N, C-alpha and C positions, 0 to 999 in steps of 0.2 A: 630741823623744824620747818613746817610750811611757812612760806613768806608770801602773803597776798600781794606784796608789791612787785614780786618777780615771778611771773608765770613762766613755765617752760617755753622755750623759744617757739616751738611749733604750735603752741596754744595762745600765743600773744596776738595772733591775727596776721594774715588770714589763717583759717583753721581747716584742716583736712577732715571731711565728714564721712561717716560710714555710708556704704552703698549696699543696697539689697539686691539679691538676684531674683529674677522672676520665676514664678511657678504658677501652674494652673490648679494646684491642689493645696488646700489648707491642711497642713500636717496634723497628725494626731498629737495629743498632749504629751505623750511619752517619746515623741520622735526627736526632740531636741535634747541636747546635753543639759541635764538638770531640770528638764521639763520645759515645755514651750510657754512663752508669754505672748499674748496677742494684743496688738494695738490697732487703732484705726489709722488708715492711710488718708492723709488730708490732701485736698486739691489746693495747694498753695505754693509758696516759695520757700525752699529749704534754706535755713539761715542758722548760722552759729553766732551766738551772742557772747562777746568777750567783755567782761566788766573789770576794768583796771581801777587803780586808785583815783584816777582823774575823770574817767568817762566810760561809757558803754559804746561799743562799736558792733555793727551788724555785718556779717560776712556771708556772701553766697557760697554755694558748694564749689563754684569755679574761682573763688578768691576775689570777687568783686566787693568793694565796700558799698553797702546799701544803706548805710546809716541815714543819709540825706533823704532816702525814699521813705523811711519809717522813723522820723524824729519822735513820734509819739511812743513807739516801742522802745526807742533808745532812752527816752526820759523815764519810762516805767521801769526799765532795767536798772537805771542808775538809782532809782528810789528803792526798789525792792531787793536788789542783789548786792551782796557784800563784795568788796574788791577781791579779785582773785577767783571769781566764778566764771565758768565757761559752760554754756548750755548748747544743746543741739535740739532743734525744733523746726517749726514751720510757721511762717507768717501767712495769715489767712485774712480774708475779708468776707463778712456776711452781708448779703443784700437780699431782701425779700425772702428771708427764711432759708437761704441756701448759700453755699460757698460760691463766690463770684471771682473767677480768675481774671476777667477783663479789668476789674477795678485795680487788681494788683499790677497789671500791665501799665495802666495809666499812672500808677504811682512811680514806676520806673522812668517813664517818659518825662514826668514832671519833677524828678528828684533834684534837679538843679535849682528849682525855685525855693524861696525861703519859706519856713514855716511848714505846717502839716499840709500836704497836698489835699485838694478838695475831694469830696466823695465820702463814702461810708468809712467809719473808723476801722483800723486794722487790729488784729489780735495776734498774739504769739502763743502757740501751743508747744510747750516743752515736753520732750520725751526722753531726754538723756542728759546726764551730768558728766562733763569731761574734766572739770576742775572745781575745787571748792577750797576757799581760803588759800589759793595758790598751790594746792596739793593736787597733782595729777591723779585722776580717778580712773583712767582708762584701763589700768591693769586689774582693776577690781571686777568682780562678776556683775552681770546685769542686775541680779537681785540686790546686791549691795548698793549699786549706783541708784537703783530705783528707790530703795528705802531712804537714802540721803536726799534724793530729789523730792520725795513726798514730804519729808520734814521741811525742806527749804520752801516748798510751795504752800505750806500751811498758812503762811502769812501773806500770800500774794492776793492781789485784787486785779480785776480786768484792767488793762488788756493782756496781762500775763495769765496763762492757764496751764493746767497740767493735763497731758494726754491720758485718757483712760487706759488701763492695762488690766488684763484678766488672764488667769491660768486655765479658764474653762473654754474649750473649743466651741461648745454649744452656745455659750453666751456671746463669744466673738462672732459666730455666724449670724446670730440674731442682730447684733450691732450692725454688721455689714448690710443686712437686709433692711433693717429699720431706718438707717441713716442714709441709705442710697439716694433717696429723694432729696436729701439736703446737700448732695454733692460729694459725699464721702466716696473715695475711689476704691476702697477695699480694705485689706488688712496687711499689717506688717508683723511678722512672727520672729521672735528673738529667743535664743536659748538662754535660760535663766542662769546658767553657769558660764556664759561666754564673756570674754573681755571685749572692750570696744576696739574694733579694728576697722581699717579703711579699705580692706579688700571685700570681695563678694562671698566670702566663705561662711559668714555667720547669719546675717539677716535674710529673710525671705519676704518677698512681697507678692500678694495675690490680689489682682485687681478685679473689681466687679466688671462684668460685661453684660450688656443688654443686647437683645436681638432686635434689630429694626430694619426697615426697608430704606434703600437709597436708589437713586436713579443713575444708571451708567451714562455719564456725560462725556467721558473721554477715557483713553487708556494710555499707558506708556508702552512703547514699542509699536511695531506695525499692527494694523488692524487685522492682519492674517495670523499674527502670533503675539497677542498682547501679553505684557509681563505684569501689569497691575492695573487696577481700575481707579480712575479719578471719579469719585462719587459726587453727585449733585443733589441738591434739594431746591425747591422753589421758595422764594421769598418775595412777596408782593408781585407775584406773577413772573418773576425773573429766575432763571436757573442759575444758581450760584454754587461755587465749589464748597463741598461740605467735608471732604476728607479724601484719604487715599488708602487703598488696601495694601496689605503686605504682598510680597511677590506671589504670583499665582502658581499653582502646580501645573504640570503639563496637561493633566486632564481638564482642569479648570480653564486653561488657556484655549484648548481645543473647543470646549463647550461654548465658550464666549465667542470665539472667532467665527463659529458657524452661524451666529445670529447678528453680529454687528453690521451696521450699515454706515457708510461714510456720511459725515455731517453735511448738511446743506449750508448755503452761504449765510443764512441768518443765525447760525449757531453763535451764542453770545460770548464764548470763551476765546482767548487768543491761542496762538500756537505754542506758547510757553507760559508756564505759571511762575509768578514771581517767587523768589527764593523764600520769603517769609512765610508763605503758605505752608510749606513742609519743613520749616526749620532748617533749611540748607542754605549754604552761601551762594550756590550757583542757581541759575534758572533751570527749570525742569521742562524738557520738551514733551509735549503731549500730542496724541492723535485724537482729534475731536470726532465724535460719532453722533449719529442721530439719537437723541435721548428718549429711546423707546423701551429700553429694558429696565426691569426692576430687579434689584439684587438684595437678598437678605444677608446682613452682615452681623458679626458680633462686635459691639462697639464699647470701648471704655467710655464712661459717662462724662469725662472731663471735656469741656468745650471752651472755645474762645471765639467771641463774635459769631456764634452759631456754627462754628466749624469744629470738628473733632480734632483734638490736639494729639491724639495717638493713632497709629495705623489701625485700620479696620481689618477684620478677618472675614474673608469670603466664606459664606456658608453654602448658599445655593441661589440659583436664578429662580425668580418667582414669575413663571409664565402665566400664572393666574391673576396677576395684578398689572394694572396700567399705571403709568406715571401719575395720573390724576388721583390714584388711590393712596399715594404716598403722603405722609404727614408733612406739612410745610413748616418752614422756619417762621416763627411769629414776626409780624411787622414790628419795626422798632429795634430789632436786634442789630447792633452795629456790624 
């Protein structure tokens, strides 16, 4: 018999969470085993909630205990969830009508402080059920887990929420378009007949991408053979780092190298970019160039402090545009 007092060891925390593989195409409804189920992809922090008989703890995908960063979510989980429940979902924060990743970052910085960190309230969007009453649900199909999760969520109240799910590809595509302005990153697709696994064989993520213009402020590699573009945008009249492209093809590198000019002494950027800008531990050496070229890129909408959090995809140079034609970062963006 299930025992809510004793969760399986690998579900007692930290919890290994499923990972989705990337795709550029939203699969047809019949492409998944048992049919596809489509969910929104949230711009937040992936978190597994473990409700034991004494408390609720929140674990990141990397195994970090984030309970102190989200004491409000932990309190809600303790109130609404029965002991022996384990959820997979996303912690998000809404501000000014859209998802705001910067406020999540501030929560992590301030998580050592007592009480709920200042700023907008957090919400938890649950999209999978790993355990119920101490019984491991991961061997069951997505459809079964979803039915159990929906029953469980029927009595919830904010800040706990249930992620929408649909079997209609057309409806999912409409969601992705309608909610893009609110910061939704795209869609996650799951086979209805699949078990919950931690490899990349089951779930698929398809991110929204928007086309926009950026300024070529620097490159990695030599100016004669650049390997990637360090994109810039103006904020309050200052050129700031806005993101980085993925590696350039040989043709893109040649096209860019023919037009790049060495930077003048008044270029505002250093010779190296701090590691936090690109999510790397080491500093990244860059070659500064005159910010004269405009590049059209495909960009994931997720940003932090006005900077794209994911790599940009080089589409084409825009010789018809000047840097002054490029949209600026609004003043006040940290």
